[in-house]
N, C-alpha and C positions, 0 to 999 in steps of 0.2 A: 127321205125321211127330212121333213122341215124342222130347222133347229134355230132357235131364237137366241141371238148373241145379246147379252147384258151389256152393250156398249153403244155409244152413239159415233164412235171413230170409224169412219170408212176404209181407211187403210189397214186397220186390224181386222175388219170384217173379210177384206179381200183375201188376206193372208190366212185367215182360218178356213175361208172356201178353199183355197188352193191346196193346203196341206191336208184338209180333212176330205177332200173330193172322192178318194178310194172307198170311203163309206157310202157314196151316193147321197150325200146331205146336200140340202139347200138352205144356206145360213141368211138369216134375215135380221136385220136389227130390230131391236126392241121398239125404235122410233117407228119404223115402217109398220109394225104391228098396231101401233097407238098406244103402246105400253108405257106410262108414265109413273116410274117408280123412283123415288128417291130414297137413297141408300146411305146410311151411315156408316162408313168402314171403321169398325171399332175392334176388329180382329188384331192380335199382336204378331200374327204371321201372314204371308201373302196367300198360303192355302186358306186360312181361316177367312180372310176379306173375299178372296175369289168365293168361296162356297156362300157368305154372307149375300154377295150381289146375286148369284145363281139363285139361291132359295127364295129371295125375295120376288124375283121375277116369276119363278115357278109357281109362287102363291096366287097369280093373277092369270095364269093361262095354262094349257093342257098341251104343251110342247116339251121336247127336251131343252134344257137352257145350257149355253155355254157362256162362261164368264172368266175373266182373268184378273190378276193383280199383279204388279209389278214394281221395282224399285232399285235403286242404288244402293248397295252397302259398302261401306269403306272401312277397312280394318282398322286404321288409327283411330275411328270414330266409334269404336266398338260397334260396328254394323249399321250405324247411322248413316243416312236418313231413314234407310230400309222402309217399313210400310208407311212411314211419313214423308216419303221423297216428294209427293205433289204439295204438300202443305208444311214443308220444311222451314220455308221463310215466311210463313202467314198465309192465310186463306187468298188473299188478293194479290200474291206475290207474283212476279213474271219469272220466266226462265232464268234471266240474267240475275234477278235478286236471289234466286236459290243458288246458281252457280257462284256469286260472289261470297254468299254465306259460307258454302261448303268450302271454297279455296281458302277464306279467311280462317276457318276452323281447322283445316289441315295445315296451315301455314307452312313452314319450310321442312316438316317432317320428311326424314327419308322413307319412312314406311308409306308408300302411297298404293300400296294394293287395294284393288277393290273389284266388285263383281256386279254385273246387273242379274237380277234373278227375276222370273215369272213363274207364278203358279196359274194352273187353269184348273176350271172346275166344269165337270158336265153333270147335270141333274137330270135324270130321266123323270117323266111325270109320274111314275110309280114309287118314287122317292130314293131310287139306287143313286149312288153317287160315285163318280169317278174323277180323281185327280191325278195332276202331273205336273212337274216342274222342270225348268231348263234354266241354266245360267250360263254366263260369259264372263271370263276373267280378264282383267287388264290393270289399269293403274289410272290414278288422277294425274294429270298434266298441271305445269306450274301455271300455265294460262290457256284460255280457250283457243282452239284450232279448228279451223274448218267452218264453212258455211251451211251445210246440209243437217238434216236430222232435227231434232226438236230437244227439249228437256237437257239433260246433263250431257248429250252426245259431244258438245264441243270439248269437254274436259275428260272424257273417259277415252283413254288410248287402249286400244284393243290389242292383247298380244299376239293373236293369231293373224291379224290383218297388218299389223305394224303401223297404224295410224290412228287418229281418233276417229270415232263413229261419225263425227261431223264432216270429215274429210273423206267419207266413203259414199260411194252411190247406194241406193235403196238395194240393189242386188246383192252387193258386197255385204252391207250391214246385214240383210236377211240370210246370208247364207252362213251366219255364225250368232245370230241374234237370241237371246234368251228366250224371246215369245216363239220364235220357230222352233227351238229346241222342245220347248214345254210342249207345244201343239204336235210335234212329231212322236214324243214319249206318250201323248195322250192318245194319238191315233193308234199306236200299238197296243195299248190297254184296251180301246174300244173296240178293235178287231177282234179281241178274244171275248168281250162281252158279247159283241153280235154274231160271234161264230163265223168271222170271215177269214 
């Protein structure tokens, strides 16, 4: 079964392919299919945004579509930046800009609890929709630590791994990551749908 991933991120596509391989899927990026869809993520939840992306691509092709949306939710900021994680410090901000803004807003608060959340959406050509979510808990560090990863990884300390995501290898991070967990949850749901 050919599945179109509503993303241009090659790392995400590789992870999607690996985790969903028991379904016998071949995951191809929308770019490879020549699909250019500019989607405005207007949802107020990760699930809504994943569905917005998947539905937009589904409108222009006749394949199942897989999309995801994820972000960082910080307790002391009432769940912010949340669905606005990528645009938190403005549309043209760098990862460093976003990290600096977040650290300034958290300040010296003792409550540094945070979690990364991913929602994935799988939309069939006949309109059926399956969604799943995954999360990983941790806390915000006082300063960035580590050289790997991207986004908020240098300030997200994983309780399970005992270090920031930016201090982890890709394998370590993927073993507990929110996207990996969401995709595994999706796999179990799709197995039922497909009768596997």
